[in-house]
N, C-alpha and C positions, 0 to 999 in steps of 0.2 A: 506494500499499499503505500500510496504519496504520505508528505507530511500532511497530518490531520489539521483543519479548516474545524474550531467548535465556536461553542459559546462560554466565558466563563474562563476565570484561570488555571491555566492547564497542571496538575498536580496539587490542588488544593481541595478536589473533592468537588469543586463548586462546577470541573466543567461536563459538557454535553457535546456530542458531535454533531455539525450540523449535515445539511442535506447532503453539501460536497464531500465529505468525509463519510458517511455513510452510503452511498450511491457507491452501484455495482454489485459484484458477485463477493459474497463469504463463504467459508467451510466450516460446515455447523457441526459439532461433537454435542450429544444430548446424552446423557446420564439420569434416570428414572428410578427414584426408591418410595417403594412403595412399603410403610413402614404398618399399614394394617394387615396387608396379606402376607409379607415378607417378599416378594415378587419384583424383582427388579427388570430395567432393560435400557437400549440406546436407541440413538438415532445418530446417524450419519448422514450428511448433506448437503444442500447449497440453501442459503438465503441470498435475495435479491433485491436490493432497494432500486427501484427505479423512479422517474418522476411520474405525480400525480396531481389533478388540480389541489393547490393550497400543502402537498409536503411529498411524501412519498409512499409508492406501495410497496408494502415487502412479501414476497411470495419465499417461501419455503417449501422443498422440497426433500423427502430424505426416502430411507430405508428405515424401519423400526422394528428392531427385535425387542417383545417383551413378556417375559417369563418362557414358557413352553410353547408356545402357541408357533405357528410358521411367521416367518419375517413377512412384513408387507408396507410397500408403498403409503408415504403419509406425506400429507400437504396441508397447507395454512395459508392464509394472506391476514393480513393487518393494515392499515391505514395508519400513516404518521404526518401527522399535519401540523403545521408550524403555528404555535401558541404563543406567541410573545417571545421570552429566551427559552423555552421549551418545545416538548413535542406534545401533543394531545393524540394517545393511541388508543385507537379502534379497531373493531373488528372489520370486516371487510365490510359487513352491510351497511356500516356507520354505527354500529351502536357503539356507547364510550366504555373504554377499557380501562385504561390507567394513565397516569400522565407521569412525563420524564420533563427533570427541569435543575438548571444548574443548584446547587445545595440539596436537593431533594433527588437523589438517585434510589428511592423506594415509595410505593404505591401501594394499592389495598384496593382489590377489585370484590365487592360482594355477588355472588351467583346465587342466590337463597336456595338449599340451605348451607353453601360452601361462601368460603371467601379463601380468596388468593394473595398471597404479597409478594412482593418482589423486589428482588436489589439490583441494582446495576453495577457494577464493578468496570470503568473504563481507567483503571490506575497501571495498569500492561498495553495502554494502545501501542500500535494498533491491532493487539489482540485481547478480547473484553471477555466479559461473560454476564447473564441473567441466570439470577437464582427463584426460584417460586417454591414457596412453600404454601401447602394446599392443605384445608383443614376442614371437617365438613363430619356430619355425623357414618358417613361411609369414606369418607376419606381422609389420608394422613400421606402426602407423597411430598418429597422434593426434586425437585426437577433444576436439573444444572444446564446450561447450555453455555458450550466456549466458542466465539467467533474469533477466526484468522484469515 
């Protein structure tokens, strides 16, 4: 990756990548741990950010392995919309998901009855990661995705 453009001061925890820094293809590796069932899984693939009205479209594809199930192709898409100094991240249908901004690298999404907490770590840029903790009556997951 080329030198990163972003918002906020690098190295302070206040920095978030801007559209120029995110744009393009990224290799992803995801680790999924299900504490409720004891199952674990992984996904390896690609996520690509491309220009979209007001921001970027994130399109992710990969091969998902989980427990003893046969591997399967997985995909998902999100809209990353510019919102002041940060990002308003939405599902591809426009429904609100969470926010990322300088000094605010974590957020919470409620999907009744479940709660999704995310933390982003850009300290090793251009390698970075997101970690989700999902809790609910039938869920207790940790999902870590590494981007490079």
